[in-house]
C-alpha positions in Angstrom: 9.5 29.1 -32.4 9.1 26.0 -30.7 6.6 26.6 -27.1 8.3 25.0 -24.2 6.9 22.0 -22.7 4.5 22.6 -20.5 5.7 22.4 -16.6 3.5 20.5 -14.1 4.0 20.0 -10.8 2.1 16.5 -9.8 1.8 16.5 -5.7 0.6 13.8 -3.4 1.5 13.0 0.4 1.7 9.3 0.3 4.6 7.6 1.6 3.8 4.5 0.6 2.1 2.3 -1.9 -1.3 2.5 -2.7 -3.3 3.6 -5.9 -3.1 7.3 -5.7 0.9 6.9 -5.7 0.6 4.3 -8.7 -1.3 7.1 -10.8 1.1 9.6 -10.1 3.9 7.6 -11.0 2.1 6.3 -14.3 1.5 9.9 -14.8 4.6 11.0 -14.6 6.7 8.5 -16.5 4.1 8.9 -19.5 3.7 12.9 -19.7 7.9 13.1 -19.3 7.7 10.5 -22.5 5.1 12.8 -24.0 7.9 15.9 -24.1 6.3 17.5 -20.9 8.0 19.0 -18.0 7.1 16.9 -14.7 8.5 17.7 -11.2 6.8 15.2 -7.9 6.2 16.9 -4.7 6.3 14.4 -2.2 7.3 13.8 1.7 10.6 12.7 2.4 11.1 9.4 2.4 8.1 8.7 0.1 8.2 6.3 -2.5 7.4 8.8 -5.2 11.3 9.7 -4.8 12.2 6.5 -6.6 9.0 6.6 -9.1 10.7 10.0 -9.8 14.0 8.9 -10.4 12.5 5.7 -12.6 10.4 8.6 -14.5 13.3 10.7 -15.1 12.3 13.6 -13.4 13.3 15.6 -10.3 11.4 15.0 -7.3 11.0 18.1 -4.3 10.7 16.1 -1.4 10.8 18.8 1.0 6.8 19.0 1.4 5.4 17.9 5.2 1.6 17.4 3.8 0.5 16.7 7.4 -3.5 17.4 7.8 -5.1 19.0 11.1 -3.6 21.6 13.4 -0.2 21.5 12.7 1.3 24.9 11.9 5.0 24.2 11.5 4.1 21.5 8.7 1.7 24.3 7.1 4.3 27.0 7.0 6.6 24.6 5.6 4.4 23.6 2.8 3.0 26.9 1.9 6.9 28.3 1.7 7.6 25.4 -0.7 4.8 26.1 -3.1 5.2 29.6 -2.9 8.9 29.2 -4.0 8.0 26.5 -6.4 5.5 29.2 -8.0 8.0 32.1 -7.9 10.8 30.3 -9.1 10.1 27.3 -11.0 6.8 28.9 -12.6 4.9 25.6 -13.4 1.9 25.7 -15.6 -0.4 23.7 -13.5 -0.2 22.3 -10.1 -1.9 18.9 -10.1 -3.0 17.9 -6.8 -4.2 14.7 -5.2 -5.8 15.1 -1.9 -7.0 17.4 0.7 -3.2 18.2 2.3 -1.5 19.3 -1.0 -4.9 20.5 -1.9 -5.1 23.0 0.6 -1.3 24.3 1.0 -1.1 24.8 -2.6 -4.6 26.5 -3.5 -3.4 28.9 -0.2 0.2 29.5 -1.5 -0.9 29.9 -5.4 -3.9 32.8 -3.3 -1.2 34.7 -1.5 0.7 35.3 -4.8 -2.3 36.4 -6.7 -3.2 33.0 -8.5 -0.4 33.0 -10.7 -0.6 28.9 -11.8 -3.9 27.1 -12.9 -4.6 24.0 -10.0 -6.5 21.0 -10.9 -7.4 18.1 -8.3 -8.2 14.5 -9.2 -10.4 12.9 -7.0 -9.5 9.6 -5.7 -11.7 8.4 -3.7 -16.0 8.4 -2.6 -15.3 9.9 0.9 -18.1 12.6 1.1 -17.4 16.6 1.3 -18.6 18.5 3.8 -20.8 21.3 2.2 -19.8 24.5 3.8 -17.9 27.8 3.2 -14.4 26.6 3.1 -14.7 23.7 0.6 -17.0 25.7 -1.6 -14.2 28.5 -1.5 -11.8 25.8 -2.0 -13.0 23.9 -5.1 -15.1 26.7 -7.0 -12.8 29.5 -6.5 -9.4 28.6 -6.1 -9.3 25.2 -8.1 -9.7 26.2 -11.7 -10.4 22.1 -12.7 -11.0 18.4 -11.4 -10.8 15.3 -12.8 -12.7 12.6 -10.9 -11.5 8.9 -11.2 -15.0 7.8 -11.8 -18.5 8.8 -13.5 -20.5 7.4 -10.3 -18.1 10.1 -8.2 -18.3 12.6 -10.8 -22.1 12.9 -11.1 -22.3 12.7 -7.3 -20.0 16.0 -7.0 -21.7 17.8 -10.0 -24.8 17.9 -7.8 -22.7 19.0 -4.6 -22.8 23.1 -4.1 -19.0 23.0 -3.4 -18.7 21.9 -7.0 -18.9 23.6 -10.5 -20.2 20.8 -12.7 -19.0 22.2 -15.6 -15.6 22.1 -14.3 -15.4 18.4 -13.6 -14.2 15.2 -16.0 -13.9 11.6 -15.7 -10.9 9.9 -16.5 -10.4 6.1 -15.4 -6.7 5.1 -14.0 -4.9 3.4 -16.7 -2.7 0.2 -16.9 0.3 -0.8 -18.5 -1.5 -3.6 -20.8 2.6 -3.9 -22.4 3.7 -5.1 -19.0 0.4 -7.3 -17.8 0.6 -9.8 -20.9 -0.7 -12.8 -20.4 2.1 -15.3 -20.4 2.1 -19.1 -20.3 5.7 -19.4 -18.8 5.4 -16.3 -16.1 2.1 -18.0 -14.8 3.7 -21.3 -14.4 6.4 -19.6 -12.5 4.3 -17.7 -10.2 2.1 -20.5 -9.5 5.0 -22.7 -8.5 6.4 -20.1 -6.6 3.1 -19.9 -4.4 2.7 -23.4 -4.2 -0.4 -24.4 -6.8 -0.6 -27.3 -9.3 -2.7 -27.0 -12.7 -5.7 -28.5 -10.6 -6.2 -25.7 -8.2 -8.4 -22.8 -8.8 -7.1 -19.7 -7.6 -9.2 -16.6 -6.6 -6.8 -13.7 -6.4 -7.4 -10.5 -4.7 -4.7 -7.5 -4.8 -5.6 -5.1 -2.1 -4.6 -3.0 1.0 -5.9 -5.4 4.2 -8.5 -2.9 5.0 -12.5 -3.4 5.9 -13.2 -1.2 2.8 -11.7 -3.8 0.3 -14.1 -6.7 1.4 -11.8 -9.9 2.1 -14.4 -11.2 4.4 -16.9 -11.1 1.9 -14.6 -13.5 0.0 -13.6 -15.5 2.6 -17.2 -16.4 3.7 -17.9 -17.4 0.2 -15.5 -19.7 0.0 -16.3 -21.2 3.3 -19.8 -21.8 1.6 -18.2 -23.5 -1.2 -14.7 -25.6 0.3 -16.4 -28.7 0.4 -18.0 -28.4 -3.2 -14.9 -27.0 -4.4 -11.5 -28.6 -2.7 -9.2 -27.2 -5.4 -10.5 -23.5 -4.7 -7.7 -21.7 -3.2 -7.1 -18.0 -2.4 -4.4 -15.7 -2.5 -4.1 -12.6 -1.2 -1.4 -9.6 -2.1 -1.6 -6.6 0.1 -1.0 -5.4 3.6 -2.9 -3.5 6.1 -4.0 -2.9 9.3 -6.7 -6.2 9.3 -4.2 -8.8 8.3 -4.0 -10.3 11.8 -8.4 -10.5 12.1 -8.3 -11.8 8.5 -5.8 -14.7 9.4 -8.4 -15.4 12.4 -11.3 -15.1 10.2 -10.0 -17.3 8.2 -9.3 -20.1 10.7 -12.9 -19.7 12.2 -14.3 -20.2 9.0 -12.3 -23.5 8.3 -10.1 -22.2 5.4 -6.9 -21.1 6.9 -5.1 -24.3 4.9 -6.5 -22.8 1.4 -5.9 -18.9 2.1 -2.1 -17.3 1.3 -1.2 -14.1 2.2 1.4 -13.1 0.4 2.1 -9.3 1.2 3.2 -6.2 -0.6 4.8 -7.1 -3.6 6.8 -4.9 -6.6 6.2 -7.6 -9.2 2.8 -7.4 -9.7 2.5 -8.2 -13.4 4.6 -11.2 -12.3 2.2 -12.8 -9.4 -1.0 -11.5 -10.7 -0.3 -14.7 -13.1 -0.9 -16.7 -10.7 -4.7 -16.2 -10.4 -7.7 -17.7 -12.3 -10.3 -15.6 -11.3 -9.6 -12.1 -10.0 -12.1 -10.6 -7.1 -12.4 -7.1 -5.8 -15.6 -7.1 -3.3 -15.0 -4.1 -2.0 -17.6 -2.3 0.1 -16.6 1.1 0.7 -13.9 3.5 -1.3 -13.1 1.8 -4.5 -13.9 4.0 -7.5 -11.2 2.8 -10.5 -9.4 -0.5 -9.3 -5.9 -0.6 -10.8 -5.3 -4.3 -9.5 -9.1 -4.9 -11.6 -7.8 -3.8 -14.8 -4.5 -5.5 -14.4 -6.1 -8.4 -13.9 -8.5 -8.2 -16.9 -5.0 -7.3 -18.9 -3.5 -10.7 -18.5 -6.7 -12.0 -19.3 -8.7 -12.7 -16.5 -12.4 -13.2 -15.5 -13.2 -10.8 -12.6 -15.8 -10.4 -10.1 -16.4 -7.4 -8.4 -19.5 -5.8 -6.3 -21.2 -3.1 -7.3 -19.9 -0.2 -5.4 -18.7 3.0 -6.4 -16.7 3.1 -9.7 -16.4 -0.8 -10.4 -19.5 -1.2 -12.6 -17.7 0.8 -14.8 -14.7 -1.3 -15.6 -16.8 -4.7 -16.3 -20.1 -5.2 -18.2 -21.9 -8.0 -16.2 -21.6 -11.2 -18.0 -19.0 -10.0 -20.3 -15.7 -9.5 -18.7 -16.8 -11.0 -16.0 -19.9 -11.0 -13.3 -21.1 -7.8 -11.1 -22.4 -8.5 -7.5 -24.4 -6.8 -5.0 -21.8 -4.9 -2.6 -21.6 -6.8 0.8 -22.7 -10.0 -0.3 -21.9 -13.1 0.5 -24.0 -16.1 -1.5 -23.8 -13.9 -4.9 -20.6 -13.6 -4.8 -20.5 -17.7 -3.7 -22.6 -18.7 -6.7 -20.5 -16.2 -9.4 -17.5 -18.2 -8.1 -19.1 -21.5 -8.9 -20.6 -20.7 -11.9 -16.8 -19.6 -13.2 -15.0 -22.7 -11.5 -17.2 -25.0 -13.8 -17.0 -23.3 -16.9 -13.6 -23.3 -18.0 -14.5 -22.0 -21.6 -16.6 -19.1 -20.4 -13.3 -18.1 -18.1 -11.3 -17.9 -20.8 -13.9 -15.7 -23.4 -14.5 -13.2 -20.5 -10.8 -13.2 -19.6 -9.8 -12.5 -23.4 -13.2 -9.7 -23.4 -11.6 -8.0 -20.5 -7.7 -7.5 -22.2 -10.0 -6.1 -25.1 -11.7 -3.6 -22.7 -8.4 -2.7 -21.2 -7.1 -2.0 -24.4 -9.6 0.0 -25.5 -10.5 2.1 -22.8 -7.6 1.7 -19.9 -4.7 1.7 -20.9 -2.0 4.1 -19.7 -1.4 5.7 -22.8 -4.9 6.7 -23.0 -5.1 7.8 -19.1 -1.9 10.1 -19.9 -3.6 12.0 -23.2 -7.2 11.9 -21.4 -5.2 13.9 -18.7 -3.0 16.2 -21.2 -6.7 17.1 -23.1 -7.9 17.8 -19.5 -4.9 20.5 -18.5 -5.3 22.2 -21.8 -9.3 22.6 -20.5 -7.9 23.5 -17.3 -5.2 26.4 -18.7 -8.7 27.9 -20.8 -10.6 28.0 -17.4 -7.8 29.7 -16.1 -7.1 31.9 -18.4 -10.9 33.0 -18.6 -11.4 33.2 -14.6 -8.3 35.4 -14.6 -9.4 38.0 -17.1 -10.3 41.4 -15.4 
């Protein structure tokens, strides 16, 4: 008799786009293709409702997932998780953030811990060393995926975590969707107003301080007279759009900077870039956008923050520069601007790296392996 496929409830509290939402969407779609039963738990109005429909799995969009002292929201989420555990009987609840992690773990404990709890940690934010966090992560959570080695090593030394129940799995990107195309590139560059002589620096990230747009703008200001063909194309939304527009004006580069907002067709839009740039100073662990640019055979320049150094080898697929720096970033841009052949070679190496290490298929299979380890650990931990 063929065993029933594992049922995974994957939850996330975000309403709009971003790395975590893309993580859940990609994972759900791949696991459905592999034959797993997947349910996505999210808030009403979340973009994940559409992601679930696209993946061919149901969305339970009745969660509140609100932090802080909100008794009604906590009561709602505990009831939802308890009902799901009792009636739907998922094999694993795979959580993404503090809100859904605490609610799932508390509900699971009130029912005698019948379900394996697994969390993915997506960022570099510090975890307080206190009793609640030690209980949550050591006692109430069976296994944790961390999206880069840098953070996993930090957590392995943290008293709130069991280092034997942590693993690293980098996010994966769709290398078939993100395939270079001369035709699409020409269309994208025409859409954004670039001619063949322009050298387009592209950044796809939320417009927040953590992503380092200001350092890219200051580097471009140093180069504007030497490289009149330089252009900057920014994708993303965020609270810092107005200050960044003002910074570009103050630096005298407003005429070469374009803010293109949020797009759902980044596999097209990104092809307008010549060089991808990710000068992050906080939060970044396993950048989707950087890997997508690499898949499109673009050289990339990234800061040495967090897990970005795990995605590229300095001088092979692109350059690594110190986080928060301007002059080294400008030097890397100038070096690539002067050497089209090296840009092409780095681009080829970048796509090869993605195919080897960072596709959605590899990401999904590694996650399935983590699920198997998590279930085995959960069984052992629950034995009398």
